[in-house]
C-alpha positions as CSV (number, residue, x, y, z in Angstrom):
1,M,-37.9,68.9,11.9
2,S,-35.0,68.3,14.3
3,C,-36.5,65.0,15.3
4,G,-37.0,64.0,11.7
5,F,-33.5,64.9,11.0
6,N,-32.1,62.8,13.9
7,G,-34.3,59.8,12.9
8,T,-33.0,59.8,9.4
9,S,-29.5,60.1,10.6
10,G,-29.9,57.1,13.0
11,T,-31.4,55.1,10.2
12,N,-28.6,55.9,7.9
13,K,-26.1,55.0,10.6
14,I,-27.8,51.6,11.2
15,E,-28.0,51.0,7.4
16,G,-24.3,52.0,7.1
17,R,-23.2,49.6,9.8
18,A,-25.3,46.8,8.2
19,T,-23.8,47.6,4.8
20,A,-20.3,47.7,6.4
21,R,-20.9,44.3,8.0
22,K,-22.2,42.9,4.8
23,G,-19.2,44.3,2.9
24,M,-16.9,42.8,5.5
25,S,-18.7,39.5,5.2
26,M,-18.5,39.5,1.4
27,E,-14.8,40.5,1.6
28,S,-14.1,37.7,4.1
29,H,-15.9,35.2,1.9
30,T,-14.1,36.4,-1.2
31,G,-10.8,36.1,0.7
32,W,-11.7,32.6,1.8
33,K,-12.5,31.6,-1.7
34,I,-9.2,33.0,-3.0
35,S,-7.3,31.2,-0.2
36,L,-9.1,27.9,-1.0
37,R,-8.3,28.2,-4.7
38,K,-4.7,29.0,-4.0
39,D,-4.3,26.0,-1.6
40,L,-6.1,23.6,-3.9
41,A,-3.8,24.8,-6.8
42,I,-0.6,24.1,-4.7
43,I,-1.9,20.7,-3.5
44,S,-3.0,19.7,-7.0
45,I,0.3,20.7,-8.6
46,L,2.2,18.6,-6.0
47,S,-0.2,15.7,-6.5
48,L,0.2,15.8,-10.3
49,A,4.0,16.0,-9.9
50,K,3.8,12.7,-7.9
51,L,1.6,11.2,-10.6
52,A,4.0,12.3,-13.3
53,L,7.0,10.8,-11.4
54,H,5.4,7.4,-11.3
55,F,4.3,7.6,-14.9
56,C,7.9,8.2,-15.8
57,F,9.3,5.2,-13.9
58,N,6.5,2.6,-13.3
59,A,7.5,0.6,-16.4
60,G,11.0,0.1,-15.1
61,Y,12.6,-3.4,-14.4
62,G,9.8,-5.9,-14.7
63,F,6.6,-7.5,-13.3
64,F,6.8,-7.9,-9.5
65,R,6.1,-11.3,-8.1
66,D,2.9,-10.3,-6.3
67,E,1.6,-8.5,-9.5
68,L,1.7,-11.7,-11.4
69,Y,-0.3,-13.4,-8.6
70,Y,-2.9,-10.6,-8.6
71,I,-3.2,-10.9,-12.3
72,A,-4.1,-14.6,-11.8
73,C,-6.5,-13.6,-9.1
74,G,-8.1,-11.1,-11.5
75,E,-8.9,-14.1,-13.8
76,H,-10.6,-15.9,-10.9
77,L,-12.8,-13.1,-9.4
78,A,-14.3,-14.0,-6.1
79,F,-15.3,-12.4,-2.8
80,G,-12.1,-13.5,-1.2
81,Y,-8.7,-15.1,-1.4
82,V,-6.4,-16.9,1.0
83,D,-4.1,-14.0,1.6
84,H,-6.2,-10.9,0.7
85,P,-9.7,-9.6,0.1
86,P,-11.1,-9.1,-3.4
87,F,-10.3,-5.4,-4.2
88,I,-6.8,-5.9,-5.6
89,A,-8.0,-8.7,-7.9
90,L,-10.7,-6.4,-9.2
91,I,-8.2,-3.6,-9.9
92,A,-5.9,-6.1,-11.7
93,G,-8.8,-7.4,-13.8
94,F,-10.1,-4.0,-14.6
95,S,-6.6,-2.6,-15.5
96,R,-6.0,-5.5,-17.9
97,G,-9.5,-5.3,-19.4
98,F,-9.5,-1.6,-20.1
99,L,-5.8,-0.6,-20.3
100,G,-4.0,-3.7,-21.5
101,D,-1.2,-6.0,-20.2
102,S,1.7,-3.5,-20.1
103,L,3.5,-2.6,-16.9
104,F,2.3,1.0,-17.3
105,A,-1.3,-0.2,-17.6
106,L,-1.0,-2.5,-14.5
107,R,0.6,0.2,-12.4
108,F,-1.7,3.1,-13.6
109,F,-4.1,2.9,-10.7
110,P,-1.4,2.6,-8.0
111,A,0.2,5.8,-9.4
112,V,-3.2,7.5,-9.2
113,A,-3.7,6.2,-5.6
114,G,-0.3,7.5,-4.6
115,A,-1.2,11.0,-6.1
116,L,-4.5,11.0,-4.2
117,V,-2.6,10.2,-0.9
118,V,-0.6,13.4,-1.5
119,F,-3.8,15.3,-2.3
120,F,-5.6,14.2,0.8
121,T,-2.6,14.9,3.0
122,G,-2.5,18.4,1.7
123,L,-6.2,18.8,2.5
124,I,-5.5,17.5,6.1
125,V,-2.8,20.2,6.5
126,R,-5.3,22.8,5.4
127,E,-7.9,21.6,7.8
128,L,-5.4,21.7,10.6
129,G,-4.6,25.3,9.9
130,G,-1.5,24.9,7.8
131,K,-0.6,27.4,5.2
132,T,1.5,27.2,2.1
133,F,4.8,26.0,3.6
134,A,3.1,23.3,5.7
135,Q,1.1,22.1,2.7
136,I,4.2,21.9,0.5
137,L,6.3,20.2,3.3
138,A,3.7,17.5,4.0
139,C,3.0,16.8,0.3
140,V,6.7,16.6,-0.5
141,S,7.2,14.3,2.4
142,V,4.4,11.9,1.4
143,S,5.6,12.1,-2.2
144,F,9.2,11.2,-1.7
145,A,9.6,9.1,1.4
146,P,11.2,5.9,0.1
147,L,8.3,3.6,1.1
148,Y,5.7,5.8,-0.5
149,L,7.8,6.1,-3.6
150,Y,8.0,2.3,-4.0
151,M,4.4,1.5,-3.0
152,G,3.0,4.0,-5.6
153,N,5.1,2.3,-8.3
154,V,3.8,-1.3,-8.2
155,L,0.4,-2.9,-8.0
156,T,0.0,-4.0,-4.4
157,M,-2.7,-3.7,-1.7
158,N,-0.5,-1.4,0.3
159,I,-0.9,1.8,-1.8
160,F,-4.6,1.5,-1.7
161,D,-4.4,0.8,2.0
162,H,-2.5,4.1,2.4
163,L,-5.2,5.8,0.3
164,F,-8.1,4.6,2.4
165,W,-6.3,5.4,5.7
166,T,-5.5,8.9,4.6
167,L,-9.0,9.6,3.3
168,S,-10.4,8.2,6.6
169,A,-8.1,10.5,8.5
170,L,-9.3,13.5,6.5
171,L,-12.9,12.6,7.3
172,V,-12.1,12.3,11.0
173,V,-10.4,15.8,11.0
174,R,-13.5,17.3,9.2
175,L,-15.8,15.6,11.7
176,L,-13.8,16.8,14.8
177,K,-13.7,20.3,13.3
178,S,-17.3,20.6,12.2
179,G,-19.1,18.3,14.7
180,N,-21.1,16.9,11.8
181,T,-21.8,13.4,12.9
182,R,-23.2,12.4,9.5
183,I,-19.5,12.1,8.5
184,W,-19.4,8.9,10.5
185,L,-21.6,7.3,7.8
186,V,-19.2,8.3,5.0
187,L,-16.3,7.1,7.1
188,G,-18.0,3.8,7.6
189,A,-18.4,3.4,3.8
190,V,-14.7,4.2,3.3
191,L,-13.5,1.8,5.9
192,G,-15.8,-0.9,4.5
193,I,-14.2,-0.5,1.1
194,G,-10.8,-0.4,2.7
195,L,-11.5,-3.7,4.5
196,M,-12.3,-5.2,1.1
197,N,-8.8,-4.2,0.1
198,K,-6.7,-5.2,3.1
199,H,-7.7,-6.4,6.6
200,S,-5.1,-4.1,8.2
201,I,-7.4,-1.1,8.1
202,F,-8.9,-2.7,11.2
203,F,-6.0,-1.1,12.9
204,F,-7.2,2.4,11.9
205,G,-10.5,1.6,13.6
206,F,-8.6,0.3,16.7
207,G,-6.5,3.4,16.9
208,L,-9.5,5.7,16.3
209,L,-11.5,4.1,19.1
210,A,-8.5,4.3,21.4
211,G,-8.0,8.0,20.5
212,L,-11.7,8.8,21.1
213,A,-11.7,7.0,24.4
214,L,-8.6,8.8,25.8
215,T,-9.7,12.3,24.9
216,K,-12.6,14.7,25.3
217,S,-13.8,13.5,21.9
218,R,-15.1,10.4,23.7
219,K,-18.6,12.0,23.5
220,H,-18.6,10.7,19.9
221,L,-18.7,7.2,21.2
222,S,-22.3,7.7,22.1
223,A,-23.2,9.1,18.7
224,V,-25.7,6.9,16.9
225,N,-24.2,7.7,13.5
226,L,-20.8,6.3,14.6
227,W,-22.4,2.9,15.1
228,L,-24.4,3.2,12.0
229,G,-21.1,3.9,10.2
230,A,-19.7,0.8,11.7
231,L,-22.7,-1.2,10.5
232,I,-22.2,0.2,7.0
233,A,-18.6,-0.9,7.1
234,F,-19.6,-4.4,8.2
235,V,-22.3,-4.7,5.5
236,I,-19.8,-3.8,2.8
237,F,-17.3,-6.3,4.3
238,L,-19.9,-9.0,4.8
239,P,-19.5,-10.8,1.4
240,H,-15.8,-11.4,2.2
241,F,-16.6,-12.4,5.7
242,V,-19.0,-15.0,4.5
243,W,-16.4,-16.2,2.0
244,Q,-14.0,-16.7,4.9
245,I,-16.5,-18.7,6.8
246,A,-17.3,-20.9,3.8
247,H,-13.6,-21.6,3.3
248,G,-12.7,-22.2,7.0
249,F,-11.0,-18.8,7.6
250,P,-7.9,-19.5,5.4
251,S,-6.6,-16.0,6.1
252,I,-6.1,-16.9,9.8
253,E,-4.0,-19.9,8.8
254,F,-2.0,-17.8,6.3
255,I,-1.3,-15.0,8.9
256,R,-0.2,-17.6,11.5
257,N,2.1,-19.4,9.1
258,A,3.6,-16.2,7.8
259,A,4.4,-15.1,11.4
260,L,6.0,-18.5,12.2
261,Y,7.9,-19.3,9.1
262,K,8.2,-16.3,6.8
263,N,8.4,-12.9,8.4
264,M,11.5,-11.7,10.2
265,P,10.6,-11.0,13.9
266,L,11.8,-7.5,14.7
267,S,13.0,-6.2,18.0
268,P,11.6,-2.8,19.2
269,K,14.9,-1.2,18.2
270,M,14.8,-2.7,14.7
271,F,11.2,-1.6,14.3
272,V,12.0,2.0,15.1
273,L,15.1,2.0,12.8
274,G,12.8,0.5,10.1
275,Q,10.6,3.6,10.4
276,M,13.5,5.8,9.9
277,F,14.5,3.9,6.8
278,D,11.0,3.6,5.3
279,M,10.2,7.3,5.8
280,H,13.8,8.6,5.4
281,P,16.0,9.7,8.3
282,F,15.8,13.3,7.2
283,L,12.0,13.2,7.8
284,F,12.2,11.7,11.2
285,P,12.2,15.1,13.0
286,V,8.9,16.0,11.1
287,L,7.4,12.7,12.4
288,V,8.4,13.5,15.9
289,L,7.0,17.0,15.6
290,G,3.8,15.5,14.2
291,V,3.2,13.4,17.4
292,L,4.2,16.4,19.6
293,F,1.8,18.6,17.6
294,F,-1.2,16.6,18.5
295,F,-0.3,16.5,22.2
296,S,1.3,19.8,22.8
297,F,-0.1,22.5,20.5
298,K,-3.1,24.4,21.6
299,S,-4.5,24.6,18.1
300,A,-4.4,20.8,17.9
301,R,-6.4,20.1,21.0
302,P,-9.5,19.1,19.0
303,Y,-7.4,16.6,17.1
304,R,-5.5,15.0,20.0
305,V,-7.3,11.8,18.9
306,F,-4.6,11.3,16.3
307,G,-1.8,11.5,18.8
308,W,-3.3,8.7,20.9
309,M,-4.2,6.8,17.7
310,Y,-0.6,6.8,16.6
311,L,0.7,5.7,20.0
312,A,-1.9,2.9,20.3
313,I,-1.1,1.5,16.8
314,F,2.6,1.9,17.3
315,G,2.5,0.1,20.6
316,L,0.3,-2.7,19.2
317,F,2.7,-3.3,16.3
318,L,5.7,-3.4,18.7
319,L,3.8,-6.0,20.7
320,I,3.0,-8.3,17.8
321,R,6.4,-7.7,16.2
322,A,4.9,-6.5,12.9
323,K,6.8,-5.6,9.7
324,T,8.0,-2.1,9.7
325,Y,5.8,-1.0,6.8
326,Y,2.6,-2.0,8.5
327,I,2.3,1.3,10.3
328,A,3.1,3.4,7.2
329,P,-0.6,4.3,6.4
330,V,-0.9,6.4,9.6
331,Y,2.1,8.6,8.7
332,P,0.4,11.0,6.2
333,V,-1.7,12.5,9.1
334,V,1.4,12.6,11.3
335,F,3.4,14.4,8.5
336,A,0.5,16.8,8.3
337,G,0.7,17.6,12.0
338,G,4.5,17.9,11.9
339,S,4.4,20.2,8.9
340,V,1.9,22.5,10.7
341,A,4.0,22.5,13.8
342,L,7.2,23.4,12.0
343,E,5.5,26.1,10.1
344,N,4.3,27.6,13.4
345,I,7.7,27.3,15.0
346,I,9.4,29.1,12.0
347,K,6.7,31.9,12.2
348,R,7.1,32.4,15.9
349,R,10.9,32.5,15.9
350,C,11.0,34.6,12.7
351,V,13.4,32.3,11.0
352,D,11.9,32.5,7.5
353,W,15.2,31.3,5.9
354,L,14.4,27.8,7.3
355,R,11.6,27.2,4.9
356,P,13.7,26.9,1.7
357,A,16.5,25.4,3.7
358,V,14.3,22.6,5.0
359,L,12.8,21.8,1.6
360,T,16.2,21.9,-0.2
361,F,17.7,19.6,2.5
362,L,14.9,17.1,2.2
363,L,14.9,17.0,-1.6
364,G,18.7,16.4,-1.6
365,G,18.2,13.4,0.7
366,F,15.3,12.1,-1.4
367,F,17.4,12.1,-4.5
368,M,20.0,10.0,-2.8
369,A,17.3,7.5,-1.6
370,A,15.3,7.4,-4.8
371,P,17.4,4.6,-6.5
372,F,16.5,2.3,-3.6
373,A,12.7,2.9,-4.1
374,L,12.3,3.5,-7.9
375,P,13.9,1.8,-10.9
376,V,15.7,5.0,-11.9
377,L,19.0,3.3,-12.6
378,P,20.0,0.4,-14.8
379,V,20.1,-2.6,-12.6
380,G,23.9,-3.1,-13.0
381,T,24.4,0.6,-12.1
382,F,22.1,0.2,-9.1
383,V,24.1,-2.7,-7.7
384,K,27.4,-0.7,-8.0
385,F,25.7,2.3,-6.5
386,S,24.4,0.4,-3.4
387,E,27.8,-1.4,-3.0
388,C,29.6,2.0,-3.2
389,L,27.3,3.4,-0.5
390,K,27.8,0.2,1.6
391,F,24.1,0.3,2.2
392,S,21.5,-2.5,2.1
393,V,17.8,-2.5,2.5
394,P,16.7,-4.2,5.8
395,E,15.1,-7.5,5.1
396,A,11.6,-8.2,6.4
397,E,11.5,-11.9,5.5
398,R,13.7,-14.9,6.4
399,H,15.5,-15.4,3.0
400,E,19.0,-15.4,1.9
401,K,20.0,-12.1,0.3
402,G,21.0,-11.6,-3.3
403,S,22.7,-8.8,-5.2
404,L,19.4,-6.9,-5.2
405,P,17.0,-6.2,-2.3
406,Q,14.0,-8.4,-2.5
407,H,11.6,-5.7,-3.6
408,F,13.7,-5.3,-6.8
409,A,14.9,-8.9,-7.2
410,D,11.3,-10.0,-7.4
411,M,10.9,-8.0,-10.6
412,F,13.5,-10.0,-12.5
413,G,13.7,-13.4,-14.2
414,W,10.0,-14.3,-14.7
415,E,10.0,-14.2,-18.5
416,A,13.3,-16.1,-18.5
417,L,11.9,-18.7,-16.2
418,V,8.9,-19.2,-18.5
419,R,11.3,-19.5,-21.5
420,S,13.2,-22.3,-19.7
421,V,10.0,-24.1,-18.9
422,S,8.9,-23.7,-22.5
423,G,12.1,-25.3,-23.6
424,V,11.4,-28.4,-21.5
425,Y,7.8,-28.5,-22.7
426,G,8.9,-28.2,-26.3
427,G,11.2,-31.2,-25.9
428,L,8.2,-33.4,-25.1
429,S,6.4,-35.4,-27.7
430,A,3.1,-34.1,-29.0
431,E,1.3,-36.9,-27.2
432,D,3.0,-36.0,-23.9
433,R,2.4,-32.2,-24.3
434,A,-1.4,-32.9,-24.7
435,K,-1.6,-34.2,-21.2
436,C,1.2,-32.3,-19.5
437,G,0.8,-29.8,-16.7
438,V,3.1,-27.4,-15.0
439,F,3.5,-27.4,-11.2
440,A,5.1,-24.4,-9.5
441,Q,6.4,-24.1,-5.9
442,N,4.9,-20.6,-5.3
443,Y,2.5,-18.1,-6.7
444,G,5.2,-16.0,-8.3
445,E,6.3,-18.9,-10.5
446,A,2.8,-20.0,-11.2
447,G,1.7,-16.5,-12.0
448,A,4.6,-16.1,-14.4
449,V,3.7,-19.3,-16.3
450,D,0.0,-18.2,-16.5
451,F,0.9,-14.7,-17.7
452,F,3.8,-15.3,-20.0
453,G,3.1,-18.9,-20.9
454,D,0.3,-18.2,-23.4
455,A,2.8,-16.8,-25.9
456,C,4.9,-20.0,-25.6
457,G,1.9,-22.4,-25.8
458,L,2.3,-23.6,-22.2
459,P,-0.6,-25.1,-20.3
460,G,-1.8,-23.3,-17.2
461,A,0.1,-23.6,-13.9
462,I,-1.0,-25.3,-10.7
463,S,0.5,-24.8,-7.3
464,G,-0.1,-25.5,-3.6
465,H,0.8,-22.0,-2.6
466,N,-2.0,-19.8,-1.2
467,N,-5.0,-19.3,-3.5
468,Y,-3.5,-21.5,-6.2
469,W,-4.1,-24.4,-3.8
470,L,-7.8,-23.4,-3.5
471,W,-8.1,-23.4,-7.3
472,G,-7.1,-27.0,-7.3
473,P,-5.2,-29.3,-9.7
474,G,-7.3,-28.3,-12.7
475,P,-7.7,-30.8,-15.5
476,Y,-4.4,-32.6,-14.9
477,S,-4.2,-36.3,-13.9
478,G,-0.5,-36.2,-12.9
479,E,0.4,-38.6,-15.7
480,I,3.1,-36.2,-16.8
481,M,4.1,-32.9,-15.1
482,I,6.8,-30.4,-15.4
483,V,7.8,-29.4,-11.9
484,I,9.6,-26.2,-11.2
485,G,12.0,-26.5,-8.3
486,G,11.6,-28.8,-5.4
487,Q,13.6,-31.8,-4.1
488,R,14.1,-34.8,-6.3
489,A,13.9,-37.2,-3.4
490,R,10.4,-35.9,-2.5
491,L,9.2,-36.1,-6.1
492,E,10.3,-39.7,-6.4
493,R,8.0,-40.6,-3.5
494,Y,5.0,-39.6,-5.6
495,F,6.1,-40.2,-9.3
496,A,7.3,-43.4,-10.9
497,R,9.9,-41.6,-13.0
498,V,11.6,-38.2,-12.3
499,E,14.0,-36.7,-14.9
500,R,15.9,-33.5,-14.5
501,A,15.4,-31.8,-17.8
502,G,16.8,-28.4,-17.3
503,V,17.8,-25.6,-14.9
504,F,16.9,-22.0,-14.5
505,K,19.6,-19.5,-13.7
506,H,19.4,-15.7,-13.4
507,R,21.9,-13.2,-12.0
508,Y,19.4,-10.8,-10.2
509,V,16.6,-13.1,-8.8
510,M,16.3,-14.0,-5.2
511,P,18.7,-16.9,-4.3
512,Y,15.9,-19.3,-3.7
513,E,14.7,-18.7,-7.2
514,N,18.1,-19.2,-8.8
515,D,19.6,-22.5,-10.0
516,L,16.1,-24.0,-10.1
517,P,15.9,-27.5,-11.4
518,L,13.2,-28.3,-13.9
519,Y,11.9,-31.8,-13.7
520,V,9.7,-33.9,-16.0
521,C,7.8,-36.3,-13.7
522,R,5.7,-39.2,-15.0
523,G,3.3,-41.7,-13.5
524,L,1.8,-40.2,-10.4
525,K,1.5,-43.1,-7.9
526,I,-1.7,-41.9,-6.3
527,P,-4.7,-40.0,-7.6
528,I,-4.0,-36.3,-7.9
529,Q,-7.0,-35.4,-5.7
530,D,-5.4,-37.5,-2.9
531,L,-2.0,-35.8,-3.4
532,W,-3.5,-32.3,-3.4
533,P,-3.9,-31.9,0.4
534,K,-0.2,-32.7,0.8
535,V,1.0,-29.8,-1.3
536,K,-1.1,-27.1,0.5
537,H,1.2,-24.2,1.5
538,Y,-0.4,-21.1,3.0
539,E,2.3,-18.5,3.8
């Protein structure tokens, strides 16, 4: 009886311990789910706030030069273009086909991409162990840094580049944390699609390989799935690669010419200062903390890959004297690391008052910088505002400056230019109009004529600039052409008669687009197919 009693008691104790463990496990799992829901709610709210910000301001000013070009590319869908892969043209064509021709419609997907960058950054913070403050700080940083504000507000390749880099970084964090090598396959697909958007995501792969090789994570270099992922990326990229081969690798010529004649070569000092301006000087300490986090914090040892990745990419861009914004896609993961580091420092030193102080300080700085990134002010007010601050945006290209920085100036004047061309075209006889074409000096002018010209009855534009040159001279014989800009003496070498029929002026355009002469040229002296190689201009 005693034995039976003791046995029952032992069984009860064992069952009790098992029940307790199960209860603790269930409680832990429930706590984890509550924490996940809370974190996702915070990150989602901040991402939606970013989306709403762009929806409020992305119809400001006017169409950007490159947007008009991408619209034209969207009407000539192909696996490649002289200066970019096909993804952006597909986005432009899809936006117009399903959302319409408004600025809001064209900039809808860039706004969504910008919001997703914020969302994925928040998830990276969570994977790195960051709590509420770190998540808010990183998401706010990626939302309001001037370069990210601007890139999410216009249709360019860059915002999608940021998206693919940030998603790739999140996948690498998950892979390093879980050891699940199947993630390499997903990463390969993301990088492949990223390559179809912009070639610069190659630098992510370069930095990642450098980071793996220089850390204990080098064991992943022998993982079969890593190389299968690389194969997936190449297969996705293959149609564009074949297009490059078929057209003689025009992107290489474009990059070389841009480096020689267009882009401003930057000293190491100017490159570093450019980072401070692009990301905001108030955020620079967070970036420095981010790099230190991956090298110095014990909890970040598994992710040291990102520290070496950043240094490798930064060093390479210094070496090739790249534009300051080329490195911007790597910063979301650096902001994530810096935010976690600052959160840990505040917790260790028990200086909780720093949390609201830091966020208030940053938001104040962002409000001052916002007019330089978003069209929040009327253009005349912006000019006065920038003059009052005695501040100008650093130029990345070799052009004379106007009253507006180039990223805003290139949003003005396009409709007015087309109206001026339309006036010249309307002054021609019906017989001349039937065989007249319009030649533009660059893809911005040509894209404007193609986009706005339909309403004016203008013929399609041709140009020697980038992919417009590949599209050729169209149906025109050169018997009569309206030429936008250019030198009269040069035109007279090729046409029997050159008449200056008008001039385009606009207060806010770039100086090289102002005071543009409009010529009516008649009687091309050589066949237009023989002339076409002479007007080629990849830059």
